[in-house]
OpenMM code with the backbone's topology and positions (N, CA, C; nanometers):
from openmm import Vec3, app, unit

residues = "MET ALA THR PHE VAL SER SER HIS LEU GLU PRO LEU ARG ALA ALA GLY ARG ALA VAL SER ILE THR VAL ALA SER GLU CYS PRO GLN VAL TYR THR ALA GLY LYS SER LYS GLY ASP PRO ASN ASP LEU ILE GLU LEU ALA GLY VAL VAL GLY ARG VAL ALA GLY ALA LEU GLY ALA THR SER GLU GLN SER TYR LEU PRO ARG GLU TRP LYS GLY THR LEU ASP GLY ASP VAL MET VAL GLU ARG ILE LYS ALA ARG LEU GLY GLU ARG PRO HIS GLU HIS LEU ARG VAL GLN LEU PRO ARG ALA GLN ASP LYS HIS HIS ASN VAL TRP ASP ALA VAL GLY ILE GLY LEU HIS VAL VAL GLY ARG LEU ALA PRO ARG LYS VAL PHE PRO ARG".split()
positions = [
    Vec3(-0.5706, -0.5106, 1.0319),
    Vec3(-0.6892, -0.4390, 0.9389),
    Vec3(-0.7824, -0.4844, 0.9756),
    Vec3(-0.8344, -0.5716, 1.0498),
    Vec3(-0.9471, -0.5706, 1.1445),
    Vec3(-0.9833, -0.4873, 1.2146),
    Vec3(-0.8769, -0.4481, 1.3033),
    Vec3(-0.8892, -0.3385, 1.4185),
    Vec3(-0.9571, -0.2228, 1.3313),
    Vec3(-0.9066, -0.1780, 1.2219),
    Vec3(-0.9064, -0.0596, 1.1534),
    Vec3(-1.0468, -0.0712, 1.0866),
    Vec3(-1.0993, -0.1561, 1.0209),
    Vec3(-1.2218, -0.1810, 0.9895),
    Vec3(-1.3260, -0.1855, 1.1034),
    Vec3(-1.3166, -0.2441, 1.2045),
    Vec3(-1.4379, -0.2432, 1.2845),
    Vec3(-1.4144, -0.1267, 1.3154),
    Vec3(-1.2881, -0.0478, 1.3695),
    Vec3(-1.3413, 0.0785, 1.4544),
    Vec3(-1.4422, 0.1825, 1.3505),
    Vec3(-1.4214, 0.1692, 1.2354),
    Vec3(-1.5332, 0.2316, 1.1503),
    Vec3(-1.6678, 0.1441, 1.1815),
    Vec3(-1.6780, 0.0279, 1.1845),
    Vec3(-1.8624, -0.0234, 1.1366),
    Vec3(-1.8825, -0.0244, 1.3207),
    Vec3(-1.8001, 0.0044, 1.4153),
    Vec3(-1.8453, -0.0297, 1.5763),
    Vec3(-1.9379, 0.1135, 1.5401),
    Vec3(-1.9594, 0.2458, 1.5105),
    Vec3(-2.0847, 0.3254, 1.5383),
    Vec3(-2.1859, 0.2724, 1.4586),
    Vec3(-2.1447, 0.2067, 1.3858),
    Vec3(-2.2788, 0.1591, 1.2916),
    Vec3(-2.3620, 0.0695, 1.3588),
    Vec3(-2.2877, -0.0342, 1.4074),
    Vec3(-2.3227, -0.1417, 1.4987),
    Vec3(-2.3883, -0.0832, 1.6405),
    Vec3(-2.3269, -0.0412, 1.6864),
    Vec3(-2.3997, 0.0316, 1.8039),
    Vec3(-2.5300, 0.1514, 1.8049),
    Vec3(-2.5350, 0.1812, 1.6615),
    Vec3(-2.6629, 0.2575, 1.6281),
    Vec3(-2.7874, 0.1672, 1.5673),
    Vec3(-2.6992, 0.0384, 1.6137),
    Vec3(-2.8576, -0.0412, 1.5406),
    Vec3(-2.8976, -0.0639, 1.4205),
    Vec3(-2.7708, -0.0273, 1.2921),
    Vec3(-2.7646, -0.0218, 1.1706),
    Vec3(-2.7222, -0.2523, 1.1368),
    Vec3(-2.8049, -0.2803, 1.0704),
    Vec3(-2.7025, -0.3645, 0.9944),
    Vec3(-2.5684, -0.3336, 0.9326),
    Vec3(-2.5147, -0.4341, 0.9675),
    Vec3(-2.3965, -0.4033, 0.9035),
    Vec3(-2.3247, -0.5607, 0.8211),
    Vec3(-2.3402, -0.5136, 0.6847),
    Vec3(-2.2896, -0.7001, 0.6006),
    Vec3(-2.1687, -0.6760, 0.5474),
    Vec3(-2.0736, -0.7596, 0.6263),
    Vec3(-1.9563, -0.7399, 0.5350),
    Vec3(-1.8900, -0.8518, 0.4417),
    Vec3(-1.8606, -0.8464, 0.3481),
    Vec3(-1.7681, -0.9732, 0.2780),
    Vec3(-1.6481, -0.9413, 0.2516),
    Vec3(-1.5555, -1.0440, 0.2727),
    Vec3(-1.4121, -1.0409, 0.2570),
    Vec3(-1.3563, -1.0978, 0.1358),
    Vec3(-1.2998, -1.0431, 0.0503),
    Vec3(-1.2732, -1.0775, -0.1149),
    Vec3(-1.0897, -1.0661, -0.1074),
    Vec3(-1.0483, -1.2003, -0.1090),
    Vec3(-0.9058, -1.2171, -0.1677),
    Vec3(-0.8747, -1.3069, -0.2918),
    Vec3(-0.7548, -1.3071, -0.2963),
    Vec3(-0.7111, -1.3751, -0.4152),
    Vec3(-0.6725, -1.5134, -0.3451),
    Vec3(-0.7455, -1.6388, -0.4131),
    Vec3(-0.7325, -1.7718, -0.3485),
    Vec3(-0.5750, -1.7894, -0.4233),
    Vec3(-0.4938, -1.8768, -0.2589),
    Vec3(-0.3331, -1.8661, -0.3189),
    Vec3(-0.3564, -1.9929, -0.4475),
    Vec3(-0.2542, -1.9768, -0.5019),
    Vec3(-0.2559, -2.0601, -0.6281),
    Vec3(-0.0949, -2.1202, -0.6358),
    Vec3(-0.0606, -2.2374, -0.6704),
    Vec3(0.0402, -2.3129, -0.6273),
    Vec3(0.0661, -2.3057, -0.7808),
    Vec3(0.1659, -2.2641, -0.8437),
    Vec3(0.2258, -2.2600, -0.9937),
    Vec3(0.2999, -2.3914, -0.9998),
    Vec3(0.3675, -2.4350, -1.1211),
    Vec3(0.4269, -2.5121, -1.1508),
    Vec3(0.5811, -2.4713, -1.1614),
    Vec3(0.6906, -2.5541, -1.0921),
    Vec3(0.7898, -2.4994, -1.0032),
    Vec3(0.8834, -2.4070, -1.1188),
    Vec3(0.8471, -2.4068, -1.2681),
    Vec3(0.9420, -2.2811, -1.3554),
    Vec3(0.8623, -2.1361, -1.3237),
    Vec3(0.7182, -2.1704, -1.2522),
    Vec3(0.6747, -1.9970, -1.2915),
    Vec3(0.6154, -1.9842, -1.1219),
    Vec3(0.6579, -2.0612, -1.0037),
    Vec3(0.6872, -2.0315, -0.8861),
    Vec3(0.7190, -1.8730, -0.8487),
    Vec3(0.7182, -1.8085, -0.7314),
    Vec3(0.8498, -1.7619, -0.6807),
    Vec3(0.7919, -1.7777, -0.5384),
    Vec3(0.9227, -1.8175, -0.4641),
    Vec3(0.8986, -1.8138, -0.3372),
    Vec3(0.8588, -1.9478, -0.2849),
    Vec3(0.8204, -1.9463, -0.1574),
    Vec3(0.7615, -2.0806, -0.0935),
    Vec3(0.6629, -2.1018, -0.0870),
    Vec3(0.5869, -2.1813, -0.1729),
    Vec3(0.4906, -2.2224, -0.1845),
    Vec3(0.3799, -2.2508, -0.0774),
    Vec3(0.4587, -2.2861, 0.0435),
    Vec3(0.4095, -2.3148, 0.2046),
    Vec3(0.3472, -2.1912, 0.2521),
    Vec3(0.3780, -2.0782, 0.1447),
    Vec3(0.3634, -1.9463, 0.2278),
    Vec3(0.2028, -1.9283, 0.2242),
    Vec3(0.1650, -1.9562, 0.1387),
    Vec3(0.0304, -1.9800, 0.0701),
    Vec3(-0.0421, -2.0073, 0.1755),
    Vec3(-0.0052, -2.1515, 0.2392),
    Vec3(-0.1041, -2.2077, 0.2808),
    Vec3(-0.1264, -2.1148, 0.4128),
    Vec3(0.0013, -2.0279, 0.4672),
    Vec3(-0.0293, -1.9180, 0.5679),
    Vec3(-0.1246, -1.7971, 0.5445),
    Vec3(-0.1165, -1.7729, 0.4274),
    Vec3(-0.1925, -1.6467, 0.3525),
    Vec3(-0.3535, -1.6787, 0.3719),
    Vec3(-0.3829, -1.8319, 0.3524),
    Vec3(-0.5394, -1.8714, 0.3480),
    Vec3(-0.5606, -1.8594, 0.5098),
    Vec3(-0.4725, -1.9379, 0.6005),
    Vec3(-0.5052, -1.8538, 0.7287),
    Vec3(-0.5606, -1.7469, 0.8174),
    Vec3(-0.4693, -1.6648, 0.7089),
    Vec3(-0.4844, -1.5365, 0.7253),
    Vec3(-0.6078, -1.4598, 0.7000),
    Vec3(-0.6264, -1.4974, 0.5874),
    Vec3(-0.7460, -1.4562, 0.5263),
    Vec3(-0.8866, -1.4630, 0.6227),
    Vec3(-0.8822, -1.6137, 0.6846),
    Vec3(-0.9817, -1.6483, 0.7399),
    Vec3(-0.9950, -1.5775, 0.8902),
    Vec3(-0.9075, -1.5673, 0.9317),
    Vec3(-0.8538, -1.4916, 1.0598),
    Vec3(-0.9369, -1.3157, 1.0574),
    Vec3(-0.8900, -1.3069, 0.9669),
    Vec3(-0.9676, -1.1388, 0.9293),
    Vec3(-1.0716, -1.1689, 0.9326),
    Vec3(-1.1358, -1.2391, 0.8052),
    Vec3(-1.2920, -1.2497, 0.7802),
    Vec3(-1.3735, -1.2965, 0.9197),
    Vec3(-1.3299, -1.3868, 0.9979),
    Vec3(-1.3665, -1.4028, 1.1376),
    Vec3(-1.3755, -1.2882, 1.2502),
    Vec3(-1.2276, -1.2138, 1.2397),
    Vec3(-1.2541, -1.0928, 1.3097),
    Vec3(-1.3190, -1.0086, 1.2555),
    Vec3(-1.3675, -1.0272, 1.1860),
    Vec3(-1.4948, -0.8696, 1.0991),
    Vec3(-1.5901, -0.9474, 1.1526),
    Vec3(-1.6453, -1.0619, 1.1297),
    Vec3(-1.7896, -1.1218, 1.1647),
    Vec3(-1.8368, -1.0917, 0.9925),
    Vec3(-1.7218, -1.1424, 0.9160),
    Vec3(-1.8033, -1.1238, 0.8065),
    Vec3(-1.8854, -1.2244, 0.7664),
    Vec3(-2.0055, -1.1635, 0.6688),
    Vec3(-2.1213, -1.2299, 0.6434),
    Vec3(-2.0990, -1.3475, 0.5121),
    Vec3(-1.9917, -1.3109, 0.4194),
    Vec3(-1.9457, -1.3972, 0.3201),
    Vec3(-1.8142, -1.3832, 0.3084),
    Vec3(-1.7257, -1.4763, 0.2136),
    Vec3(-1.5945, -1.4493, 0.1638),
    Vec3(-1.5969, -1.4777, 0.0368),
    Vec3(-1.5323, -1.4037, -0.0634),
    Vec3(-1.5289, -1.4305, -0.2224),
    Vec3(-1.3437, -1.4759, -0.2331),
    Vec3(-1.3440, -1.5519, -0.2788),
    Vec3(-1.1991, -1.5581, -0.3267),
    Vec3(-1.1790, -1.6121, -0.4801),
    Vec3(-1.0881, -1.5411, -0.5661),
    Vec3(-1.0695, -1.5253, -0.6516),
    Vec3(-0.9063, -1.5680, -0.6945),
    Vec3(-0.8874, -1.6765, -0.8171),
    Vec3(-0.7436, -1.7395, -0.8454),
    Vec3(-0.6859, -1.5598, -0.9275),
    Vec3(-0.5816, -1.5452, -0.9642),
    Vec3(-0.5159, -1.4676, -1.0497),
    Vec3(-0.5805, -1.4597, -1.1553),
    Vec3(-0.6271, -1.5315, -1.2377),
    Vec3(-0.6113, -1.5443, -1.3378),
    Vec3(-0.7908, -1.5024, -1.3563),
    Vec3(-0.8460, -1.5677, -1.2667),
    Vec3(-0.9871, -1.5073, -1.2325),
    Vec3(-0.9795, -1.3233, -1.2388),
    Vec3(-0.9315, -1.2828, -1.1475),
    Vec3(-0.9355, -1.1401, -1.1477),
    Vec3(-0.8787, -1.0587, -1.2094),
    Vec3(-0.7142, -1.0992, -1.2928),
    Vec3(-0.6794, -1.0068, -1.3428),
    Vec3(-0.6156, -1.0266, -1.4652),
    Vec3(-0.6767, -1.2107, -1.4895),
    Vec3(-0.6683, -1.2284, -1.6578),
    Vec3(-0.5041, -1.2726, -1.6699),
    Vec3(-0.4194, -1.2605, -1.7795),
    Vec3(-0.3238, -1.2828, -1.8060),
    Vec3(-0.2365, -1.1777, -1.8123),
    Vec3(-0.2583, -1.0578, -1.7965),
    Vec3(-0.1577, -0.9273, -1.8080),
    Vec3(-0.0553, -0.9281, -1.7279),
    Vec3(0.0496, -0.8937, -1.7874),
    Vec3(0.1247, -0.8555, -1.7184),
    Vec3(0.0919, -0.7734, -1.5930),
    Vec3(0.1923, -0.7933, -1.4677),
    Vec3(0.1499, -0.7298, -1.3291),
    Vec3(0.2159, -0.5918, -1.3410),
    Vec3(0.3124, -0.4858, -1.4063),
    Vec3(0.3155, -0.3894, -1.4223),
    Vec3(0.1449, -0.3083, -1.5174),
    Vec3(0.1138, -0.4150, -1.6049),
    Vec3(0.0269, -0.3335, -1.7123),
    Vec3(-0.1063, -0.3360, -1.5634),
    Vec3(-0.1209, -0.4205, -1.4998),
    Vec3(-0.2493, -0.4457, -1.4304),
    Vec3(-0.2076, -0.3333, -1.3024),
    Vec3(-0.0941, -0.3374, -1.2752),
    Vec3(-0.1211, -0.2052, -1.1560),
    Vec3(-0.1143, -0.0809, -1.2823),
    Vec3(-0.0945, -0.0136, -1.3485),
    Vec3(-0.1336, 0.1084, -1.4010),
    Vec3(-0.2804, 0.1099, -1.4451),
    Vec3(-0.3238, -0.0163, -1.4685),
    Vec3(-0.4679, -0.0191, -1.4856),
    Vec3(-0.5548, 0.0065, -1.3851),
    Vec3(-0.5140, -0.0768, -1.2718),
    Vec3(-0.5948, -0.0360, -1.0871),
    Vec3(-0.5286, 0.1074, -1.1010),
    Vec3(-0.4550, 0.1458, -1.1268),
    Vec3(-0.4072, 0.3414, -1.1020),
    Vec3(-0.5151, 0.4166, -1.1783),
    Vec3(-0.5345, 0.3515, -1.3059),
    Vec3(-0.6177, 0.4345, -1.3995),
    Vec3(-0.7791, 0.4760, -1.3653),
    Vec3(-0.8134, 0.3460, -1.2864),
    Vec3(-0.9248, 0.3066, -1.2450),
    Vec3(-0.9252, 0.3871, -1.1082),
    Vec3(-0.8874, 0.4246, -1.0374),
    Vec3(-0.8434, 0.4937, -0.9049),
    Vec3(-0.8882, 0.6146, -0.9219),
    Vec3(-0.7727, 0.6689, -1.0696),
    Vec3(-0.7725, 0.7915, -1.0653),
    Vec3(-0.9273, 0.8572, -1.1665),
    Vec3(-0.9986, 0.7642, -1.1885),
    Vec3(-1.1381, 0.8389, -1.2031),
    Vec3(-1.1786, 0.8734, -1.0661),
    Vec3(-1.1725, 0.8269, -0.9888),
    Vec3(-1.2322, 0.9113, -0.8559),
    Vec3(-1.0972, 0.9653, -0.7304),
    Vec3(-1.0473, 1.0249, -0.7810),
    Vec3(-0.9040, 1.0765, -0.7371),
    Vec3(-0.9178, 1.0755, -0.5446),
    Vec3(-1.0055, 1.0604, -0.4987),
    Vec3(-0.9793, 1.0924, -0.3234),
    Vec3(-0.9868, 0.9574, -0.3044),
    Vec3(-1.0273, 0.8452, -0.4189),
    Vec3(-0.9715, 0.7119, -0.3668),
    Vec3(-0.7908, 0.7182, -0.3369),
    Vec3(-0.7572, 0.6928, -0.4481),
    Vec3(-0.5994, 0.7251, -0.4353),
    Vec3(-0.5384, 0.7540, -0.3202),
    Vec3(-0.6149, 0.8812, -0.2465),
    Vec3(-0.5311, 0.9052, -0.1631),
    Vec3(-0.5532, 0.8390, -0.0245),
    Vec3(-0.6258, 0.7006, -0.0358),
    Vec3(-0.6489, 0.6151, 0.0570),
    Vec3(-0.5670, 0.5056, 0.0579),
    Vec3(-0.5203, 0.5002, -0.0411),
    Vec3(-0.3720, 0.4001, -0.0568),
    Vec3(-0.2797, 0.4262, 0.0263),
    Vec3(-0.2454, 0.3090, 0.1062),
    Vec3(-0.0770, 0.3354, 0.1487),
    Vec3(0.0218, 0.2110, 0.1535),
    Vec3(0.1257, 0.2509, 0.0734),
    Vec3(0.1655, 0.1761, 0.0245),
    Vec3(0.2936, 0.1407, 0.1229),
    Vec3(0.3515, 0.0279, 0.1503),
    Vec3(0.4657, 0.0002, 0.2613),
    Vec3(0.5665, 0.0466, 0.1892),
    Vec3(0.6451, 0.0651, 0.2921),
    Vec3(0.7837, 0.1207, 0.2482),
    Vec3(0.9167, 0.0299, 0.1563),
    Vec3(0.8587, -0.0614, 0.2073),
    Vec3(0.9643, -0.1887, 0.0908),
    Vec3(0.9077, -0.1781, -0.0499),
    Vec3(0.9709, -0.1185, -0.1676),
    Vec3(0.9089, -0.1029, -0.2745),
    Vec3(0.8764, -0.2714, -0.3478),
    Vec3(0.9549, -0.3488, -0.2896),
    Vec3(0.8996, -0.5029, -0.3730),
    Vec3(0.8122, -0.5712, -0.2894),
    Vec3(0.7034, -0.4771, -0.1685),
    Vec3(0.5722, -0.5373, -0.1452),
    Vec3(0.4641, -0.4486, -0.1754),
    Vec3(0.4898, -0.3480, -0.2826),
    Vec3(0.3685, -0.2277, -0.3498),
    Vec3(0.3128, -0.3477, -0.4089),
    Vec3(0.3460, -0.4607, -0.5140),
    Vec3(0.2588, -0.5288, -0.5749),
    Vec3(0.1141, -0.5757, -0.5130),
    Vec3(0.1545, -0.6037, -0.4070),
    Vec3(0.0951, -0.6721, -0.3153),
    Vec3(-0.0569, -0.6098, -0.2688),
    Vec3(-0.0255, -0.4671, -0.2050),
    Vec3(-0.1130, -0.3309, -0.2080),
    Vec3(-0.1743, -0.3407, -0.2992),
    Vec3(-0.1590, -0.3431, -0.4559),
    Vec3(-0.1883, -0.3050, -0.5897),
    Vec3(-0.3217, -0.4231, -0.6323),
    Vec3(-0.2493, -0.5618, -0.6047),
    Vec3(-0.3412, -0.6422, -0.5990),
    Vec3(-0.4405, -0.6340, -0.4923),
    Vec3(-0.4670, -0.6102, -0.4140),
    Vec3(-0.5743, -0.6028, -0.3073),
    Vec3(-0.6539, -0.4734, -0.3479),
    Vec3(-0.6470, -0.4143, -0.4259),
    Vec3(-0.7226, -0.2845, -0.4747),
    Vec3(-0.7859, -0.3399, -0.5469),
    Vec3(-0.6736, -0.4060, -0.6742),
    Vec3(-0.7210, -0.4685, -0.7548),
    Vec3(-0.8307, -0.5593, -0.7528),
    Vec3(-0.8456, -0.6386, -0.6546),
    Vec3(-0.9580, -0.7218, -0.6387),
    Vec3(-1.0647, -0.6708, -0.5709),
    Vec3(-1.0763, -0.5867, -0.5210),
    Vec3(-1.1856, -0.5138, -0.4732),
    Vec3(-1.2429, -0.4194, -0.5705),
    Vec3(-1.1755, -0.3378, -0.6890),
    Vec3(-1.2157, -0.3181, -0.7623),
    Vec3(-1.2620, -0.4376, -0.8925),
    Vec3(-1.2348, -0.5370, -0.8831),
    Vec3(-1.2666, -0.6379, -0.9285),
    Vec3(-1.4307, -0.7073, -0.8820),
    Vec3(-1.4329, -0.7056, -0.7698),
    Vec3(-1.5357, -0.7357, -0.6969),
    Vec3(-1.6826, -0.6437, -0.7463),
    Vec3(-1.6555, -0.5097, -0.7140),
    Vec3(-1.7116, -0.3882, -0.7617),
    Vec3(-1.7816, -0.3926, -0.8700),
    Vec3(-1.6833, -0.4502, -1.0079),
    Vec3(-1.7199, -0.4674, -1.1404),
    Vec3(-1.6147, -0.3439, -1.1810),
    Vec3(-1.5147, -0.2737, -1.1355),
    Vec3(-1.4774, -0.1387, -1.2165),
    Vec3(-1.3271, -0.1935, -1.2844),
    Vec3(-1.2916, -0.3023, -1.2125),
    Vec3(-1.1210, -0.3460, -1.3305),
    Vec3(-1.1697, -0.4019, -1.5017),
    Vec3(-1.2719, -0.4440, -1.5132),
    Vec3(-1.2911, -0.4737, -1.6403),
    Vec3(-1.2578, -0.4185, -1.7403),
    Vec3(-1.1741, -0.4329, -1.8422),
    Vec3(-1.1115, -0.3690, -1.9331),
    Vec3(-1.2034, -0.3129, -2.0224),
    Vec3(-1.2066, -0.1817, -2.0565),
    Vec3(-1.2791, -0.1053, -2.1560),
    Vec3(-1.2894, -0.1324, -2.2682),
    Vec3(-1.3970, -0.1409, -2.3574),
    Vec3(-1.4102, -0.1936, -2.4957),
    Vec3(-1.4401, -0.0716, -2.5238),
    Vec3(-1.3573, -0.0133, -2.6457),
    Vec3(-1.4009, 0.0871, -2.7397),
    Vec3(-1.4249, 0.0499, -2.8785),
    Vec3(-1.5700, 0.1179, -2.9109),
    Vec3(-1.6293, 0.0706, -3.0598),
    Vec3(-1.6268, 0.1641, -3.1128),
    Vec3(-1.5903, 0.1540, -3.2773),
    Vec3(-1.5950, 0.2598, -3.3730),
    Vec3(-1.7334, 0.3569, -3.4141),
    Vec3(-1.7625, 0.4310, -3.4176),
    Vec3(-1.8484, 0.5241, -3.5039),
    Vec3(-1.8933, 0.4849, -3.6104),
] * unit.nanometer
topology = app.Topology()
chain = topology.addChain("A")
for resn in residues:
    res = topology.addResidue(resn, chain)
    for name in ("N", "CA", "C"):
        topology.addAtom(name, app.Element.getBySymbol(name[0]), res)
């Protein structure tokens, strides 16, 4: 990922333009044994990967969010549909999402997209007020 992003940034840097990069990620959170999925030690490795990516990109800042901070307590499938709906507002964005072949890993991609939408203020629930 860092190589892909860097390839898009290099022409800007070569032209002398200042490039500011913020890496946004989900802060790994260990839940109580009953709610935990998988090995909590994997979360330590994930935090290291985020740090390596931020370093490789020369990030000027890093923001991390606990799951509850960016998606609240919504069911995962409901959140994926909300994320897709937000991308549907700008159809060209949906075309840029590349899902892995393994269906059980799709939620990771949608979480990453959701965190990005949260950072730019496009994920908050829409409130409808009667007139």
